[in-house]
N, C-alpha and C positions, 0 to 999 in steps of 0.2 A: 504493500499499500504506499510505503515511503516513496518508491519509484514512481507510482501512479501520479502523485501530486508534485513530485520534484521539489523545486524550491519553494512552492506555495505551502507545503506542509509545515505547520507551525507558524506560518507567517500570513495567515488569512487576513484579508481586509476586514475591518471592523463593521463596515456598513454592508447590509445585504443588498442583493440586486433588486431594484424596485419593480413592482408589478404594474404594467400598463393598465389604465382604467379610463372609463368615460369621464369627461369633464363634468363637474357637478351641475353646471347650468344646463347641460344637455340631458344627463341621465335622470334628473328630477322630473323630466317630462315624458319618460318612456319606461317600459318594463323590460328592456334588454339588459343582459348581464352587465353589472357594473365593472367587475374586474375582468380583464381580457386575456389573462394567462401569459405564461412565459413563451418567448420564442425559443428556438433551439439554442441560439447564442446566449440568451438570458439563463437558460437552464444549465448550460455548461459552465458559465461564469459563477453561478450560485453553487453548483455542486463542487466546484474547485475549492470552495471555502472550507469544506469538511476537513477536520483534522485527523480523521481515521483513528479515533481513540481506540486503544487496546481494550478498555473497559467502557463500552458506550452506554452511558446513562440514559441517553435518549430513548432507547428501546424499553427501559423500565417504565417510562412515562406513557407508553402506548398501550391502551386497553386491549388492542387486538394483536400485540406483539409482532408488529411488522419489523423485518430485518432492515432497519434504516440505513446503517453504514453499508450493508450489502447492496441495496438498490442504488444508493448514491454512487458507489464505486462503479457500478454498471453504467450509470448516467455519464460519469466522467469518461468512460471508455466508448461512449456513444452507442452502447448496446441497449437501446431504449426498450426493445422487445424483452430482453432478459430482465430489465429493471421492473417492468410491469408484471412479468411472471413471478418475480420474487415477492412483489407487493401482494399479488393475488393469492399467493400461497397461504396467507393468513387473513387477508382483507378482501371480501367479495364486493365492496362498494368503494373503490379508490377514487373515482371521479367525484363522488359525493363527499367523502371525507376530505379530499383536497380542497373543497370549497367551504364546508360548514363546520368542520371539526375545530374545536378551540385549541389548536396546537400550542398557542402561547402559554397555556397553563398546564400542558402535558409534555409531549416529547421535546418541544423547543425550550420549555422551561428548564430542562436538565442538560441542554447542550452546553458544553464547556465554553464555547465562544461567547455565550451570553454573559459570562462573568466580566468580560472587559469590553464587550461591544454587543452587536446584535447576533442572536443565534442563527444557525443555518435555517433557511426558509423551507423546512421539511415539507410542510403542507403544500406549498407552491410547486415543489419538485414532484410530489406525489400526483398532483393535479396534472402537471405537464405530461407525465408518463401515461396516465389514464387517457388524457385527450389525444395523445399520439397514437395510442392503440385504437381508439374509436375512429380516428381519421383513416388509419391503415386497414381497419377491419378486424373485429374481435375474433380470435381463433376459437373454434368449437372445442369444448373440453373433451378429454378422452373418456371413452366409455368405462363405466365402473361395474364390477361384478356385483349383482344384487345380493343382499343378505336375506331377503324374504320378509323383513320386518317393515311395518308401516307406522309412520309417525304423522300425526295431525299437528299443524301449526296454526294457531288462531291469531289473526291479524297479519298485516304485511308491512309493518314499519321496519325500522333498522334492526331491532332485536330479532324479529321474526325472519327477515330476509337473511341475516347472518346465520342464525341457527339452522334454517332450511338449507343453505348452501353447504355448511359444514356437514350436516347429516347426510345430504345427497352425495357428497364426496366420499363418505364412508360406506355408501352402497345401500342406504336405507331409502325406501319409497316414501317421499314426502308430499303431503297435500296441504296447501295453505288455504285457509278459509278467511276471506276478506269481506267485511260488511258493506263497504262502498263499491262503486262500480269500477274503480281503478286501483291497482295495487300501489303501494308506497307508503301508506300511512301518513304520518306527519310530513314526510318528504314530499308528498303530493298535495296535501291539503293545507299544510301549515307554513312552509317556507316559500317566499315569493319568487317569482320567475327571475327577478333581477339579481337574486342571490343564488338560486339553484334552478336552472332551466329544467322544465319538466321532461323535455326530450332526453336529457341525461339520466333522469331517474328511470324512465322507461327502458333506456338502453341497459342500465344496470339490472333491472328486473328481467329483461330478455335473457341476459347472461345466466341468471339463476334458473330460468326455465330451461335453458340449454343443458343444465346439469341434471335435468330430469324431474324437476320440481313442478307439480301441477298446482295451478292457482284457480280457485273458485271464487269469483267476485259475487257481490250481492248476496252474500251468505252469512246471516247473523246467527252466531252461536249464542244460545240462550233463548232463541225464538224458533228458528227453523229446526235446529237440533240442539239439545242440551249438552252440557259438558259430560254428564253421566253417559248419555247415549254415544258420545264421541269416544269415550273410554272403552266402550264395548266393542267398537268397530276397529280401533287402532291399538297398537301395542304400546304407544306412549303418546303424550300430548305436551306441546309447548304453548304456553299462554304469553303472547306478546301483543296484547291488545292496547297498550299505551294508556295514555290519560287524556281522554277526549271529552270529559265532562267539565265545563267551565265553572270556575269559582267566581262569585260576586261578593261585593263588599257588605251588602245588607243595609245600604243607606237609602234614604228617601229618594224617589225619582228614578230608580233603576229600571222600572217598568215603562218608562216613557218611550214614545216613538222617537227613534234616532239613537237609542242606546243599544250597542252591540256587545256581545262577548267577543273577544279576539278570535275565538274558534270559529264562530259563525262568519265574522267579517273576513277572515283570511280564507276560509273555505269557499265563500262566494267569489273572492278575488282570484284564488289560485286554482283550485280543482274545477270550479264552475266557470272560470274565465270571465268574470264580470268586467275585466279591463279591456276585453276584446269586443269591438262593436258587432262582430259577427255572431256573438252569443247574446241571448235574451236575458241573462242573469241580472236581476235587479240588486243593486246595492246603493244605499244613500251616499251621495257624494257631497258632503257638507262643505260650506265655505270656511267655517271655523271648527276645527276638529280637536278634541282633547282625548289623549290616550293616557290611561292610568296604568302605571307599572314601570319597571326599570330593567326588564330582561330583554332577551333577543326577540321575543314575541311582541313586546311593546315597540321595539325598533322597527320590526317588520310591518306592524300595523300602521305606525306613523308614516313610514316612508311609502307605503302603499297608498295611504290616503292622499299624500302629496301628489303622487303620480295620477291619481284619479281626478285631480283638479282642485283640491282644497287650496284656499288662498293662505290660510294660516293653520299650521299644525303644531300643537304643543304637547310635550310629554310631562305629565305630572307624576313626580316620584317622591315618596315620603322620606327618603334618606338623601345623603349627598352623592356627588358624582363618584367619589372613591368607593362607595358601597354598591354601586350599580352592578348587578350580575351579568349584564350584557357584555358581549365581546367588545374590546376596545376599538377594534376596526369598525364595527357596526356603529358605535357611538360617534366616531370621527366622521364616518360617511354621512350619518344623519345631520351632524352639525354643518358639514360642507353643503348639504342640500337645503339648508335653511330651517331645519326643525328647531323649535324653541324648547329649551329645557327649563322646567320649573322645579328645581331641587328643594328638598326640605319642605314639601308642600303635599297636603293630603285632602282629597275631597270629603266634604261632610254631608252634602246633598246635591242632587241634580235638579235643576229648576226647569219648569215647562210652562207653556201658555195654555189658554183655555181649550185648545184642540189636542192637548197632551203631547205636543212636540217639544223637544229639548230647546231651551233657550240659553242655558248657561250652567256652570258648575260653581257652587260655593265651596271654597277651599279654606284651609287654615294653615298657617305657617307651623313648621315643626322644628324642634332642635333635638340633637342626639344626646340621649341619656346614657344609662348603664348598659353594658352588654347583655344580650338575651342568651337563651340556651345554646344558640349556634355560635356565640362569640361576637356577633355583630351588635353594635350599639343600637339600642332601641330608640325609635323616634317618639318624642313627647310633644304634644300640642302646646303651642304658645298661646296663652289665654288672651282673647280679645284681638287676635290677628286675622280674623276672617276677611276674605275678599272674594270678588266675583270674577270668573273667567268666562267671557262670552263663548258660546258653543252651540252648534246645531246638530252635531254628531259627537257621541262619546263612545269610546271603545275601552272596555274593561279588560286589561291584560295582566291579571294578578295571579295567574296560575291555574292549573287544572287538576282533576282527580280522575281515577279510573271510572269507566262506565259500569254501574252495578249490574248491568244485563248479564255479564259473565257468570254471576253467582246464582242465577236462576237455573234450577235443576243441576246443581253441582254439590251434592251431599259430601261433607267432609273437607271442603276447601275453606281454609281459615282466612279471614281478613282482619286487619287491625282497625283501630278507631278512625283512621284516616281513609278507610275504604280501599286500601291497597292490599294485594295478595301477600300473605306471609310466605316467604321463601328463603331458603338457605343462601347466604351471600356468595358462597363458593361454588355451589352446584346448581342453584335454582330450584332444588327439590321443594315441593309444597307439602302440606299435610295430607294431600290425597295421593295415594300410591300411583305411580306412573305419570303423574302430572307435574310438570316443571314450569317455571315462569321467570321472566326477566324483562328488564327495561322499565319504562315509566309505570307499568301496571304494578310493579313492586316498589319502586323508589318514589313515585310521583314524578312530575315533570322534571326532566333532566336533559342531558345532552345526547346527540345522536351517537357519538362514539362510545359513551358509557353504556348505552343500550346495546350497541354492537358487542361490547365486551361481555355483557351479561348473556347475550345470545351464544357467544362462543363457549363460555363456561357451561351453559346448560346443554349445548350440543354434545360436549365431551361427556357430561354426566349421563345424558340420555343414552349415548352409545354404550357406556359401561353398564347401565341398567338393562339395556336390551341383550347384551352379552350374558349377563347373569340370569336373565329371564329365560 
């Protein structure tokens, strides 16, 4: 590896290779992808920054254990096909991870270069390899000897797609049951086109189907078939149904016309293509939009509202900027596009007119007090600081919970007080024999890559369970 990088080894430049992107004044008017991806020259320049550590900590930060130094070495050698093969050995969704995975808090956070400069842009290199493969044509996977075992996967989000791919590679017959008309879960209905083009999601889904996975859309487990009935038909079951039930604040005015949950708003925009004039999907395009929350979903909602034609979009968040859970890149992109941030602010009620249409949001100023159970400082209202923010559309983006439908007809499946499935952290095993779970249905709303990591662990445990069975 020393010879590979030559003089550059140990002398990498501190600054990473920038990613080309649409100018802010242009992209705020369209739903095309914001970041444009590395060119071959960009990728080679960035890959050359890798120090080829003997003990690569970056791999420890990857929930799906991608051989990061291995694929970057192949990029340096311009063996891009070999690089994507190495990535896909453990990651079935590289084009997605390269776009939406929070590398800055995972693999890149442990990169040695980050101690004195910027870490290697691992996510951008992963995206380059995946996009290169897609442009050249994805190779059909090799045929796998069947084991004769059947596994049902409920849901088709990142946890389910990962578990399905790993199980199919082991020779098991996998069937995915998806309640919506299109596979992808949150990748299809939650993340906007400008951050994750749906064509890319469907290409990744097609690859998983090439592994022999069958996908049954419009199939609601808990209604068409119960979990108990599924267990009778299949040798094992994986639950990856995500967290699609929106949370609300419980304040006055949340039932007014013009108030959306982020789930409904983004589903209409993304899966139902409300942004495309060729589709008849209705979504209210307000002139003044208030989005409540500070995560990636809030950023997605605000930036979508702007692109739909809103004149002013503001994000109301009860903590400060440093406490925002959203990715830093998404926050910066939102700022560049003109989104207004109202930090240390919390809604107390939503106001409406005589026709029950939203007219504004009454807010109160907050200050940070003592840390809560999670270690974050709790926001405390400042008495007498109420003020009004005009609005004709309000989007509530404060989190989601699992849909309770899955528990109907599922005797012996334990849930906790938050409504999530109780499952072992290392194996995904639930209280119901032969049933495993992972992703948001277990943890509550989290990241795409953490759900994928849970899917991998569960697939390994299911394979072991089937061998013992």
